[in-house]
N, C-alpha and C positions, 0 to 999 in steps of 0.2 A: 747289773751292767750291760749292756751287749758284748760281746769279745770285737767285734769289729770296730766298737768304736772307740779304744783302750787307745792311750793313746794324741786323740786327734787332740789339736791346740785350734784354736781360733782367740783374734784381739779385735772386738770393737771400738772403735772412734766416735763418738756423737758427741755434742754440746752438755748433752741433755743427758739422766738417766735417771732410774726410781732410787728415790722416791715421787720425781719429780714424774705432774701432771700430763701433763702437754703429749700430745697422738703419735710422736717421734718416741718420746721415752718409754712411753706405752706397751709399742709395737715390739722396739728392739728389745724389752725387758721377755715380750710374753718369750722369743725369740732366744734368748740368752741365760733365760729357765729350762726352756727346752732340752739346748743342747744340751745342760746337766743332766737333766734329764736321765737323755742320754749314752754320759756318759765320757763326753769332753770335757777339754779343760777349758773355762770359759774364761775373758776379763772385758778391762772395757777403760776404756780410757776417757773421759767425761771431766765437767764443770765438777767447779764447787755452789751454782748457782741452781735456783729453780723456778724455771719460768712465773715472768711476771711477778714477781714477790724484792722488791728490794731489802736487798741488806741479807741477806740470806746466802749462810755458805755451811755448808754441807760438809764432814767432814772428810780430810785428804786418800785414807787406809777405808777402805770398809767391804765388808761380808753382805752378800743379799741372798739369800736362798741356793749358794755354792759357788756364786759368784760373785770374781774379785776384782773391785772395782778401786782405779785408780784416780782420784781425781784434782785436777790441776790448775791454781791460781791463776786469774785473768786476771787484766783491767780493764777502770771504763766501762763497766757495767754498768755502774747507775748513773752515767755523766748520759745528760741528753741529745739527742742527734743525732747527727750522721758521725761525729767526730770519735762519740764516745761507742759507736756500735764499731766502728773501724776498731780503735785504740782495743776492745773486747776481743774482735778478729784475728788481730795481728797477734796479741800475746795466748791467744790460745794456741794459733798455728807453733808458735814456738814451745810455750807448753809440753805441749802436748805429741809433737814431733821427739821432743827430748826423751819423753814415758815413752812414745812407740820405740825408738829406740833401745834403750834399756829392756822391751818386755819382747819385744822379737827376736826369732831365731828362723834357720834355716829346717821351712817344710809347714813354716805356723802361717796361717791364711787371717791376712787383716780385714775386715770390713768397713770401710770409710761411708760413713753416712753425708749427706750433703749440707747437713750442718756444724761448724759454720757453710758458707759455700767455699767453694775450691778446696778445701781439706781433703782430695785426692791427691792431690799434688804433693802435699803434705807427706798424705801415706806412702806417695809410690817412696817418695826418695826412702824414705825410712824403710821399705821393704827392700828395694832394691839392695840400699847399705847390708843390711841381714839377711839379705835369703831368701822372706816368704813370699808370702804369697797373694796380690791383693784383687781384691772385689768391691767394687764398685757400686754401690745402693741408692741408688736415686730417686731422692724422692722430690730432687725437682733441679730444674734445671737455670745454674747459672753460668756465667754473668746476664744471659736474656733476658730473664722476670727482671734482675735489678731496671736494664735495658727502657723495657716494658714499663716500669715504674714512674720510670723520666727524667734518669737519672743521663744526662746527653751525652757524657763525656764521657759513655760506657756504646756512644752508636761510631763511636768516630774509633782511630788506631789502638789505642789506651782497653778498647774493649773487645778489637780484633785478636790481638796480643794476646787476651785474659782466656777468648775461645780456643785458641789457638793450645795454650798451654795446659787448658779443663782436657780438649782433643786426645790432647796427648795421656794423661791420665789414663783416658778411660783406654782409648788403640791399648798401652801397654799393661795391660789389668787381664788378670787370667779371668775376669766374666765382670759381668756388668749387671746387679738385677733392674731391670724398670717397675715401676708400679701401674704404668697402663700400657695398653699398645702402641697410644700413637705418642707412646715422649718414648717404644723404645725403637720404634722408626726413627725419630729424630735422633738417637745414637745412634744409630745404621748410617746416619745420613754423617755423621762424625767420621767415619773411618772404622768402624767398626762393624768383625765380619758376623755374621748370624749365630754362627755357632758356638760364640762367647758372650753370644745375648739373651739373659731367661726374664723372661717375663710372668711376675708374683702380684699381685695387688698389693695392700695395704688390708687389713682385715681389723674386727669392733671381735672383742671375747662374747661370743652368741651363747657359751656358755652363760655366762654371770649375767650380762645382760635376756629378760629373756619380756615374751609376753604379757604384757594386762592388759585386761579387759576392763580398768578404771583411771581414772586419770591422776595418780597417785592425790588424794583429796588432802592428805595432810599435807603436802607442800603445795596444793594450791589455796588451803588456807593462810600460813606463814606465806606465801608468795601476793596474797590478793588476789586471788581471780575465783571469778565467780565457779559456784561446783558445775555450772550445765553451759558456761559458755565456748567455743570453741576458741579453741586454742590455739594459730600456728604461732611454730618454735622455733629457737634455731639456737646448735649448743653447740658453743665450740668458738672459736678464733674466728672473728669477720678480720682480714686483714686487708691490704693496698692490694690482693686479687682480687678481690670479692667484691661486691655491686649490689647496692642497698637503695639505689637511686629508685628501682622498679620499684621496691619494699615500701618509701615511700609515693608514691606513686600509685600503688594499689589499696595502701591504708586510707588517704587522702577520699580515693574513690567510698573508701567503702563506712568512712566519718558518721553516718546514721547506721547501721548496723553495730548496735552497741552490746550483739551477744557474741562478736568476734571479736577477741585479742591477739594483741601477739607479746610473743616473752621471748628473752635472749637472754642466752644462760652463755659464760667465760664473758670473753673481751674482746683488745686485739683494737692496731687501729685506729679501722671504718667501722667499730662498735663506741670507741668514745665520738665520733664522729654524730653517728648513728643518736645519738643518746642525744648530745646538744641538738643537731637539728630536731629530733624527736620535740622537745622542751623548750622550743622556737613556733612547731605550731601546732602546741598544744595536743598533742600527743597522746588524751589520759589514756587512754589500753594498752599503751608499754609498755612491760616488763623487764626490769631489767635486776639479772640474778649475776652474781661471781662464777665463776666455776665453780665446779662441785669435785668432792672426793671420787672415785672410781668405785671404791665403795659404792657409792648412794647413784651411780653412776646408769644403772634402771631406770631406779624407781624419779630421776631428773631426766627420761628422755621420754617417763610415759607423761609424762606431764600435759604433754602435747597432744591434739587430735593427730595432725599430722607437724614436717617439720619442714622446713624449706634451706636450700645450699644456692649457693653462686657462684661463680665463674666467668672472669670478665674475658669475652673470647679469644682475647688476643692470649691469654694464655696454654687455650687448651695443647696438651701436648709439653708445656712445662710444670704446670699442678694437677695433679688430678685431687678431687674431690672425697679423700675417705672417711669424711666424716656418712658418707652414704653408708658402709656398711655401719655404722651402729645407726643409724634408723632405721635400718633392713630388718636389725637383731631384735628392736624393740618394737617391732612389724606393724611403721606407722608410713604411713603415704610418704612421701618424697618429691615436692614439690623443686624443680630445678632451676632456677631462674638462669639460663649459662644456652651454648653454642644448641640449639636441636639437635646439628649432629655431629652432639660432642660426645666425650667416652661417657658421661653418668648416663644422658636420654638414651644411648643407645644400652645402655645396662637393664632399667629401668624400663626399658621399650617391649622388650623379652617375656614377658607375664605380666604387659601392663599395672606396674608395681607404683608409679607415678605418673609427674604430670610437667611436662616439659614448658615452658616458658622463654620466650626467646630476652634477652637485657631490652627495657627501653619500652616491652609491651606493657606495662603498671595496669589497661585494660583487659587485656590474658591474663594475669596475675593474676587478679581482681577477680574474674568471674572463673580461675579458677578456685581458689579460697569459696568463695558461694559457693559453688558445686559441692565443696567439700560440705563445709558447711550447712547444709543446707538437704545432703544426705549421707548420715551417720553410720548409716547399714553398708554404704555403699563406699564412702570414710575406711570401716574397716575391713572390710573386703580388702580395701587396694592396701591396706598395710599385710592382711596376711602376705598377699601373689608377695611382698615387698622381703616378709620371712623366708617364702618358699624360694622367691631368687635364692637372699641368700644361702639356704640349705645346698640350694645345686650349684654353687661354685663360684662360693667364697669363704664356706667356714673358714675358720679362726683353724681349727685343726688343720683340713687342708692342705693352707699356707705354708701350717709349719713345716709340712708334711714336703710340698716344694721345696723347702728351704733345704731341707737336713735331702734329700736325696742329690740336688746341687752341690751341694755342698763334702756328702762323700765325697760322689765322683772326683771333685777337684784334691780330696786330699789324696787320694789312691792313684789322681794322676802323676807317669812319672815327670 
């Protein structure tokens, strides 16, 4: 244990944590366990839920790989729609706030992620009451996201009030960590000085997700995918901020290409709608599979010859599609359906690691898919460049090192 790490104490608060499989839970688990190895006293306040699993209830107290976990009760998680979500959020705010008050102390660092939205306000109150230091780990920016998703009430005075409170929690924090450059600029516009903003991208486990020259033949057989087909894969949550109309349009244009298949691994609101639309449109080469365990992620990502991701342009700077790092780790080309001037297109353009297509350009997306399907050698070379892009600037080890540096600096600050 490094001598300089002795006595460091940190508490994370987020609605999901291991053994949950969601992206935010996985990266939080990576960071928490990394800090344990460095000698930090690490605690997590989270819920008893598993994302996407109805009826799950994890134990209220746990310890995983040296991380002490307090799981608090929430209500409403099994109720459908907005009322259930709001009840789950409100009860988590109350129970997580109480748990924070009990475990924080002078000098403790509390890191608030952004699930549920505005949890930074709860963490700010608890940290002020106990003399702790608040760090906001911004994965997405609410209430702007909810307003863009169609919640009209958040476009008026209520939205303005919530934004003002959120901005207060950003300005009062010792540090705010954004996961992209555009997001960092939005944080700065909230009145946060540049010296209290850090940009640290999310990551994938590039040591566990390794390039594969084959397309996981066992999984292809299990999932009914032809061995020699070109498979365009989507892996992860496909939610309201993502866009699937362009993909459906491209698939319709490629109806006669019997060698091109589309694979969707994961879940989400938009995926459920996509599945319905695909069935109505008789899309016979669409295959849907549930989330895969983290131990099987490398094999699952290798099934596709290329992967696509999407982000509606109005969400640029509010969300960063972090699944790009898992795709790159698997050495697969990235087909990004998003603002051509957005965060991901700029990232992949540096080494020609993928193809960017504007939302709505189904013809352009179909052409990109055909280009990759018809030249498998060029497709593999583009995937190799994606892996190189990851190794040059977005490795898990590098991101964890950046986090260690900013937290050590904060812990030693008077």
